[in-house]
N, C-alpha and C positions, 0 to 999 in steps of 0.2 A: 421496411422492417427487417427483411431477410439479411441485409448487409449488417445490422445490428446484431444478429444472433451469430454470423460468421465472425464478427469481431470478438463478440463474447467468447466464443469457443476458442478463438486464438489467444486471448489474453488469459482465459481459464487455464491454459496448458502452462503459463509461466506463473501465475498466481498459485497454481497447484504445488509448484515447486518451492514457492516461498512458504506455503502453509505446511508442507512436509518438513521442511527445515526447522519451523518455528519451535516445536515440542522438543526437539532433538538439541538444539544449539546450546541452552544453559547447561545440561549435564555433559555435553561434549566438551565444552570449555574447561570444566573441571578435570575430565579425563585427561585432557592435554597439558594441564598444569597452568592453566591461564587463569587470571583473576576475574571477577565479575566486571571491573572496570574495563580490562583488556578486550572482553567480549564485547562491551558497548562500543569501545573504540573501533572495533572492526566494523560495525555497521556505520558508524560515523563517516569513515572513508568514503564507502559507497555513496552516502548522502550527499557529502560535499560534491562528488562527481554529478549527481543527480541535479543538484541545484545549478551547477554551472552549465550542464549541457541540455537540460530539458528545455529551456527558452530556445536554445540554438537549434535544436532538433525540431522544435515546433515551427520556427521560421524556415527551416530547410525543407519541411513537408510542403511549405507553400510553394516553393520552387521546383522540387523534384516530384511531388506528387505524394499522396499519403502511403500507398501501397508498398513502395520500396522502402521507404522509412520503418514501416512497421515490421517488414520482413527482417530488415537488419537489427532492429530491437531484439526480436525474438531469438535469432541466432547469435547475438551477443550475449544474451542472458545464458543460453545453453554453454557457450565457451567459457564464461566466468564462473559458473557454477561447478563445471567439470574441472576447472582449475583448483577451486576450492575443495573439491571432494578428493582429488588426488593428494593435495597437501595434507588433508585430514588423516587420510589413510596411512600416509607415510609416517606422520606424527604418531598414530596409534600403534603402528607395527615397530616402531623404534628406528626407523630408517633415518629420520629427523629427531635428534634427541634434544636440542636446544630449543627450549619454550619461546625465547626471543625470536629464533629463526622461524619457527612454526607461525608465531604471531605476525611477522612481517609478511611471510608469504600470504597468510590468510587475508591480510588487509589488501595485498596488491590484487589478490584474486576478487575481492569485492570491489575494488576500483575499477576493474574490467566491467563487472555488473553494472555499476554507476554509470559508466562512460556509454555503455551501449544500450543497455535496457532502457534509459531515459528516453530513448528515441519512439518506443512503442506507444506509451500512454498519450503523450501529445498529438501524435499522427492519428491514433485511433479516435480521440475525442474530436479532433478537427474533422475527420471523415464524418462522423455523425452529425456535426454541425453542417457539413456541406451538403447532406442529401436529406435533412429532415428540417422542420419548421414547427413552430408552435407546440402544443401539447404532444405531438408525434415525438418532438424532440426530446421532452421530458420522459416519455416513455422509453424511448431509445437509450437514453443515457441510463435509465434504471436496468435495462436489459444488460448494457455493457458492464454496469457497475455489479451486476449479478453474478458474474464471472468470478469476482472475488468472494461472494458469499458462498457459491458452490464449492470453491477451492478450499474455503475455510471448513467446509464439511468434510469432504473427501480426503484432504491432504493429511490431517492428523490419523485419519483412519489407515491410509495407506502407510503412514511413517509406523504406525503400531505393528502393521502386519510384517514389515521388512526390518524393523530394529532388531529383531532376534538375530539377524545375520551380521549384526555390527552397527555401532552408532554411525557410521559412514555410509552404509547402505542406502539410507533415505536420501542422502546428498546425491549419490550417483543416480538415483531414480529422479532426482529434481532436474538433472542434466538432461535427461531423455526427453521429458514431456514437452518442452518447448518446440522440439523438432517436429512433433505432431502439429503444433499451431502453425508452424511455417508452411507446413502442406496444405492446411486448410485455408490459409490466406491466399496461397499461390494459386490454388485451384478454384476457389469459390467466391473470391472478394472481387467484385468488378472494380477496375481502376475509374478513378474520377480525374478529369484534367487538373493539372496543376493551376493554382489561382494566380500565378505570375508567370509571364513569358520569360524565356531564357534572356538574361541580361538585365531584366528588372530587379530592383532592389527589395527584398523583404522588408515588411514593414516592422519597426522596431517598438515595442510597447515597453514602458517603464513601470515598475512596480508603483511609483508614484502617481500613475495616471488616475485622475480622481473618479473615473468610471469603475476602476478596478481595485484600488486601495482599500476601501472598507471590507469588500468581500475577501480579498486576499488576507487581510487581518483576521477576520473571523475564522477563515480556513486554518491559517496559521496556529491559532489559539486552541482549535479543536484538535489538531493534529498533534500539537504539543502536549496535550493532555494524554493523548494516546502514546506517544513517543516515549515518555518518562516512565510509562508503566509497562508497556508490551513485553521488554526484554526481561523484566524482573519478575514477570508472573511465575516463569518456570522456577526460579529460586524461591519465590514464597510457597509454592506447592511443596517443593522438596523440603525446606526447612520447617515449614508449619506441619506438615504431615509425615515427616520423618522418612522420606522415600530415598531409594537409590536411583542411579541414573536411569536405567531402563524403565523403573516404576514411574519415575517422574515423566518421562516421554510420553508414556501410555496414558497416564491420568490427566496431564496437561492437554494431551490431543483429544481425549473425550471432551473435557471441557470447551476447548476450542471448537470442537466439532459442534457442540450445542449453541455456541455463539454464532457460528456459521449458519445454523438453521435459522435462527432468528434474524440474522442479517439477510438471508435469501428472503425470508417472509416479507421484510420491509420492502425489498426491490421488486419482487414479483407479485405481491398482493397489494400493499398499501399503495405503491406507485402506480401500478397497471390498473388496479379495479377502482380505486377511489380518485385517481387522477389529481393527486396533489399537486400545487404549484411549488416551485423551487423555494419560495420564502416559507411556505407552510411547512414543508419537509424540514427546513432549519429550525423553525419555531418548535417543532415538536420533538426532533431528534437532540438538539443541544442540551435541554434539562435532563434527558434520560442518561447523559453522559457523565453525570455527577458520581464520583466514584464510591460506589458501596463497597468495594473490595476492603474498605478501611474497617468495615464491620463483619468481614467474613471469617469465620474461625474453624470451619471444617470444609470438606469437598463440596458439599451440596451447596453451601452458603457462597463459596467462591465461583462454582458454576453458575449459579444464578446470576452473580454479578456480571460474569462474562456474557451471559444471555442478554441482560439489559444493555450491555455495551454493544453488542453485536446489532440490536434492534436499533440502536442509536445512530451507530455509524452506517447503517443499512439506509437511514434517511438523510443523514447529514451530508455525505460525500456526493450523491447524485444531485442533491438540492444546490451544492456549493458550485459544482463544475457547471451544471445546468445554467445557474444563474450568471455565470461568467459568459456564456455564449451569447446571453441576451442584451449584453450592455456594449458589444463591439460590433463592428462592421464585418461584412462576409469576407473581405481579404485580410482581416485582422485575426481570423479564427485560428490559425496556426500559431501565432505569436501568443494569443490569449491562452490557448491550450498550454503552450509551453511553460508559461508563467503559472498557470493553475496547477499544473503537475509539478513544478518545482517547489510548492508549499509544503508538501510533505518532506521533501529533502531538507528544507531549513529546519523543519522540526526535529528531524532524526539526525541532524548534525549534532545537536547538543543533548537531545533527549535521552539516548541510550547511555551516554557515560554519566550524564548528571542523574538520571535515575538509578543507575548501579551504584554511583558513588553514595547518593542519599540512602540506598538500600543497606549499604555498609554500615551506616550511622544507626538507622532504624528502620526496621522493615515496613513500617506504615508511611514513612515521610514521602515516598514518591506518589502516593495516592492522594495525599493532602495537597500536594503541589499540582497534581493534575486537576483537583477540583477547583483550585484558583484560576487555571486557565480556562476551564470551561465557563465558570461564572464571567470571566472577562468577555469570552466569545458572546454569551447570550446578551450582556450588556450593550456590546457593539452592535449586535444585530438589532436590538430595539431602538438604538439612536439611528441606525442607518434606515430601518423601514420607515421611520417617521419622514424622512427626506425623500426617499427613492426606493420603491420596491420592484426590483426586477421580475417581470411576469411574463409567460409565454404570449406570443401574439395570437389573437383569434383566428 
């Protein structure tokens, strides 16, 4: 279990950067003269790279070992975010005056993030599968996933503290934190032998593999519901409450912090204490994801909606990723982890631009579409568990 905590701390260092960026990005796009759609497309470029390379990195970790691939992913994240921060500052300072050039450079920086950071998640998940079995694997996956919850709590708080130095300041901070994660992995994570010998061919799993397809579709629908709304929340707060850029970053940060507390509660209390199985986590979490943001009219109501979302995601994602590990063979864990980690990428290819485009038509339409995705996920889960329910070995 020590390895799970080390990996959780390492992934926390990068997730912290993502959470620091989240409340700042929507007002930042407007300060740079970019549209909501352009902001969404920036994230899409990163997601395309994530989809392409997550499976490849997962297979690569079977050959090269998990630890080197994790280190490369963390370092790549730091490099990409530093590039993003430098371009942002140049745009804010008027060094780059063309909004089109700024947008293209920001897309390029996010492509670097997607290319390299997509290595860390599959390798970390496969490492957990290598060193744990049964219910201990469920608990370890919960600990690994808790890194996201803790980052969601602390990231917006840090963003609120430093945003007074400028909208780009939180992004520079986001480029520093992964370096601490690299140090943690380098010093404290024991290496595990590569699953394949040099010269052996890594197994290739297809999305259409009947063991994986139902679970991947469920994960895709859940993440699509999140993707079409996540980037528009900042716009919703700003427009609904009549806020300026700095006020938006701070209030969204507080709401996202509350969501992170709920997410962390799910992963560190519900999973660890009640020892819930992957299928139970999915059954409880997916219904909670129905988007009550469509009913939110003030800050308190929108914050409550995000709290429910945090609780739901805190159960659904560990359940989804752990279920994947129980339906494949030990030598397939890297490839399976790569596919599982590519699912958010697929969702975020179309989710942010679709959500922002819909938001431009009607502020509530992204959340209604997200509700349809969640209903579809629950329907598929119900059908799948009648045929086969992945459970941890005893």
